[in-house]
C-alpha positions in Angstrom: 41.1 22.8 6.4 38.9 21.6 3.6 35.2 22.3 3.8 33.6 18.9 4.3 30.0 20.0 4.4 27.8 18.8 1.6 26.5 21.4 -0.7 22.7 21.5 -1.1 21.2 19.9 -4.2 20.4 22.4 -7.0 16.8 23.7 -6.8 15.9 22.3 -10.2 17.0 18.8 -9.0 14.8 19.0 -5.9 11.8 19.8 -8.1 12.3 16.9 -10.5 9.8 14.0 -10.0 12.2 11.3 -8.8 10.0 8.4 -10.1 9.9 9.8 -13.6 13.7 10.3 -13.4 14.1 6.6 -12.3 11.9 5.5 -15.2 14.0 7.5 -17.7 17.2 6.2 -16.4 16.0 2.6 -16.6 14.7 3.0 -20.1 18.0 4.7 -21.1 20.0 1.8 -19.8 17.9 -0.6 -21.8 18.4 1.4 -25.1 22.1 1.7 -24.3 22.8 -2.0 -23.3 20.3 -3.8 -25.6 19.0 -1.4 -28.3 16.9 -3.9 -30.1 14.8 -4.5 -27.0 14.3 -0.8 -26.1 11.3 -0.1 -28.4 9.5 -3.3 -27.7 9.8 -2.7 -23.9 8.6 0.9 -24.2 5.7 -0.2 -26.4 4.8 -3.0 -24.0 4.8 -0.5 -21.1 2.3 1.8 -22.9 0.1 -1.1 -23.9 0.0 -2.3 -20.3 -1.0 1.2 -19.2 -3.7 1.3 -21.9 -5.0 -2.0 -20.6 -5.7 -0.6 -17.1 -6.5 3.0 -18.2 -10.2 2.5 -17.5 -9.5 1.3 -14.0 -7.1 4.1 -13.3 -9.6 6.8 -14.4 -12.4 5.3 -12.4 -10.1 5.0 -9.4 -9.0 8.7 -9.7 -12.6 9.8 -9.9 -13.6 7.7 -6.9 -10.8 9.1 -4.8 -11.7 12.7 -5.8 -15.3 12.0 -4.8 -14.4 10.5 -1.4 -12.2 13.5 -0.6 -14.7 16.1 -1.8 -17.6 14.6 0.1 -15.6 14.2 3.4 -16.4 10.5 3.5 -13.2 9.8 5.4 -15.0 11.2 8.5 -17.1 8.1 8.5 -14.0 6.1 9.5 -13.9 7.7 12.9 -17.2 5.9 13.8 -15.3 2.6 13.9 -13.5 3.7 17.0 -16.5 4.0 19.3 -18.2 1.4 21.6 -17.0 -1.9 22.9 -13.4 -3.0 22.2 -14.4 -6.1 20.2 -16.8 -4.1 18.0 -14.0 -1.5 17.5 -11.6 -4.2 16.3 -14.1 -5.6 13.8 -15.0 -2.2 12.4 -11.4 -0.9 12.4 -10.2 -3.9 10.4 -13.1 -3.6 7.9 -12.7 0.1 7.4 -8.9 -0.1 7.3 -9.2 -2.5 4.4 -11.6 -0.2 2.5 -10.9 3.4 3.5 -9.0 5.7 1.0 -6.3 6.7 3.5 -2.7 7.1 2.3 0.1 6.1 4.6 1.1 9.6 5.6 -2.3 10.8 6.6 -2.7 7.8 8.8 -0.2 9.3 11.1 -2.2 12.3 12.4 -5.4 10.3 12.3 -4.0 7.5 14.5 -2.2 10.0 16.7 -5.4 11.7 17.5 -7.1 8.4 18.3 -4.2 7.2 20.6 -4.2 10.5 22.5 -8.0 10.2 22.9 -7.5 6.8 24.6 -8.7 4.5 21.9 -7.5 0.9 22.7 -4.3 -0.1 20.9 -6.0 -3.2 19.7 -8.4 -1.3 17.5 -5.6 0.9 16.3 -3.5 -2.1 15.4 -6.3 -3.6 13.4 -6.7 -0.5 11.4 -2.9 -0.1 11.0 -2.5 -3.6 9.6 -5.4 -3.4 7.2 -5.1 0.2 5.9 -2.0 -0.1 3.7 -3.2 -3.2 2.0 -6.3 -2.2 0.2 -8.4 0.9 -0.8 -10.8 1.6 -3.6 -8.2 2.6 -6.1 -5.9 -0.3 -5.3 -8.8 -2.7 -5.6 -9.5 -1.5 -9.1 -5.9 -1.6 -10.2 -5.5 -5.1 -8.7 -8.7 -6.3 -10.4 -7.6 -4.9 -13.8 -4.2 -6.6 -13.6 -4.4 -9.7 -11.4 -8.1 -10.4 -11.7 -11.3 -9.8 -9.6 -10.8 -13.0 -7.6 -7.3 -12.0 -6.5 -8.6 -8.5 -5.6 -11.4 -10.0 -3.5 -9.0 -12.4 -1.8 -6.5 -9.7 -1.0 -9.3 -7.5 0.5 -10.5 -10.4 2.7 -6.9 -11.1 3.7 -6.4 -7.4 4.6 -9.4 -7.5 6.9 -8.4 -10.9 8.3 -4.9 -9.6 9.0 -6.3 -6.6 10.8 -8.6 -8.8 12.9 -5.7 -11.2 13.8 -3.4 -8.3 14.9 -6.3 -6.5 16.8 -7.4 -9.5 18.8 -3.8 -10.6 19.5 -3.0 -7.2 20.8 -6.2 -7.2 23.0 -5.2 -10.7 24.3 -1.7 -9.5 25.3 -2.6 -5.9 26.2 -1.6 -6.3 29.9 1.8 -7.8 29.1 5.1 -5.9 29.1 5.0 -6.0 25.3 2.2 -3.5 25.0 2.6 -1.7 28.3 3.1 2.1 27.8 3.2 1.7 24.0 3.4 5.3 22.8 6.2 7.6 21.9 5.7 11.3 22.4 2.8 11.9 20.0 3.0 14.8 17.7 0.5 16.0 15.1 1.6 16.2 11.5 1.2 14.6 8.1 1.3 15.3 4.4 -1.8 17.4 4.3 -3.4 15.1 1.8 -6.5 14.3 3.8 -9.9 15.7 3.2 -10.3 19.1 4.9 -14.0 18.4 5.6 -15.1 17.0 8.9 -18.4 15.9 10.3 -21.3 14.5 8.2 -20.3 13.9 4.6 -21.9 15.9 1.9 -22.6 13.4 -0.9 -23.6 16.1 -3.4 -20.3 17.9 -3.3 -20.8 19.6 -6.7 -23.2 22.1 -4.9 -20.3 23.5 -3.0 -17.5 25.3 -4.9 -14.9 24.5 -2.2 -15.6 20.8 -2.4 -15.5 20.9 -6.2 -12.0 22.4 -5.9 -11.0 19.6 -3.6 -12.4 17.1 -6.1 -10.3 18.5 -8.9 -7.2 18.8 -6.8 -7.5 15.2 -5.4 -8.3 13.7 -8.8 -5.3 15.4 -10.6 -2.9 14.7 -7.8 -3.8 11.0 -7.7 -3.8 10.7 -11.5 -0.2 12.0 -11.4 0.7 9.7 -8.6 -0.7 6.6 -10.3 0.7 7.5 -13.7 4.3 7.8 -12.5 4.3 4.7 -10.3 2.4 2.5 -12.8 4.6 3.6 -15.7 7.7 2.6 -13.7 6.0 -0.7 -12.6 4.9 -1.7 -16.1 8.4 -0.8 -17.4 10.0 -3.1 -14.8 7.4 -5.8 -15.6 8.3 -5.8 -19.3 12.0 -5.8 -18.5 11.5 -8.7 -16.0 9.5 -10.7 -18.6 12.3 -10.4 -21.1 15.4 -10.9 -19.0 14.5 -12.9 -15.9 14.4 -16.6 -16.7 11.0 -18.2 -15.9 12.8 -21.3 -14.6 14.6 -19.3 -12.0 11.4 -17.7 -10.6 9.6 -21.0 -10.7 12.3 -22.8 -8.9 12.5 -20.2 -6.1 8.9 -19.0 -5.7 6.9 -21.7 -7.4 5.3 -24.8 -6.0 2.7 -25.5 -3.4 4.8 -25.9 -0.3 5.3 -23.5 2.6 8.8 -22.5 1.4 7.9 -20.2 -1.5 5.2 -18.6 0.7 7.7 -17.9 3.5 10.2 -16.5 1.0 7.5 -14.4 -0.6 6.7 -12.8 2.8 10.4 -12.4 3.6 11.4 -10.6 0.3 8.1 -8.6 0.2 9.5 -5.7 2.3 12.8 -5.0 0.5 11.4 -5.6 -3.0 8.2 -3.6 -2.5 8.1 -0.3 -4.3 4.5 0.8 -3.7 1.1 -0.8 -3.3 0.1 0.1 -6.8 3.5 -0.5 -8.4 3.7 -4.0 -6.8 0.7 -5.2 -8.8 2.3 -5.3 -12.3 5.5 -6.8 -10.7 3.5 -9.6 -9.1 1.7 -10.1 -12.4 5.1 -10.6 -14.1 6.3 -13.0 -11.4 3.1 -15.0 -11.7 3.7 -15.3 -15.4 7.3 -16.5 -14.7 6.1 -19.2 -12.3 5.6 -17.6 -8.9 3.0 -19.6 -6.9 -0.4 -18.0 -6.0 0.4 -18.3 -2.3 3.8 -16.6 -2.6 2.2 -13.8 -4.6 -0.3 -13.2 -1.8 2.2 -13.3 1.0 4.5 -11.0 -1.0 1.8 -8.4 -1.4 0.6 -8.5 2.2 3.9 -8.6 4.0 5.3 -6.0 1.6 2.3 -3.7 1.9 2.4 -3.6 5.7 6.2 -3.2 6.0 6.8 -0.8 3.1 8.5 2.4 4.1 5.4 4.8 4.2 3.3 2.3 6.2 6.1 1.3 8.5 7.0 5.0 9.2 3.4 5.7 10.2 3.7 3.1 12.9 7.3 3.7 14.0 6.6 7.4 14.4 4.0 6.8 17.1 4.9 3.6 19.1 7.9 2.2 20.8 10.2 -0.3 19.1 8.7 -3.4 20.8 5.2 -2.5 19.6 6.6 -1.8 16.1 8.2 -5.3 16.2 4.9 -6.8 17.1 3.3 -5.0 14.2 5.8 -6.5 11.8 5.5 -9.9 13.4 1.7 -9.9 13.0 2.1 -8.9 9.4 4.6 -11.7 8.7 2.6 -14.5 10.4 -0.7 -13.3 8.9 0.7 -13.0 5.4 2.1 -16.5 5.5 -1.3 -18.0 6.6 -3.1 -15.9 4.0 -0.7 -17.3 1.4 -1.2 -20.9 2.5 -5.0 -20.4 2.3 -4.9 -18.7 -1.2 -2.6 -21.5 -2.5 -5.1 -24.1 -1.4 -8.2 -22.4 -2.9 -6.8 -20.6 -6.0 
């Protein structure tokens, strides 16, 4: 009988940075299928990276500082006191704290085991994938300061909406016994420092080492995703007809905003990579409201953020999480369409 087991991938393949491989394959296809456009697309990609280089460097240094000082420990203060206060603080800190999606898992798991109300956890969950200091800087540099501020407010508002909705229906069957068997785990990318932050981290060699490690890791992370995103942006601007985007996602009605929220999840690569893609779509005729609903719905339901929720709660609570994200994203899109 033939051996039907799949051979493991070669060790060198497992070590290859998959995002860089994807970028190389996309670029190779452009040079192969349309050689005259290859160099202009590559040049445009590097020009776009250069345009946001200052924001990227500042974001990398800011992340390193927050990790090295142990500032993430401040987030835990949001989950103390009255439930209403917890929801407000959880939504606000979720929209500002430098948590990545994978380190949210052990953090939230610890809170749930400690008996923190699901309403506050839901507020933090909904807001945390949508904005952080680095994403704010990248968004400001590409889509403008106004859009970055609006998205930050929308992230906090979405957290408040989900938190208070969960509190309202906390005693219903939807949220009864919400947890799976909770296990600790994560990617190990969180700050190792607990307790009171040390803002003068440079006085401690261990914290200096954390700063260097966090800064370099995040520089590599942003570089690979933004290169791919700007590459796709330049390809989109050259090959996707503006009339097509404008007819589907343009206009001021609710239709484009609903569609933006619906396609946000499957089209979303990453919170940072989505920024240049949305910039290209806006250039091609996407409405402001559709852009906002796309980024909010896609950010909450993208794979890393969704897994963080799915890993800890039962499917009905996960469905509520997605439902809050969709409804909140559509309302945020409508508001942004009206004021932008």
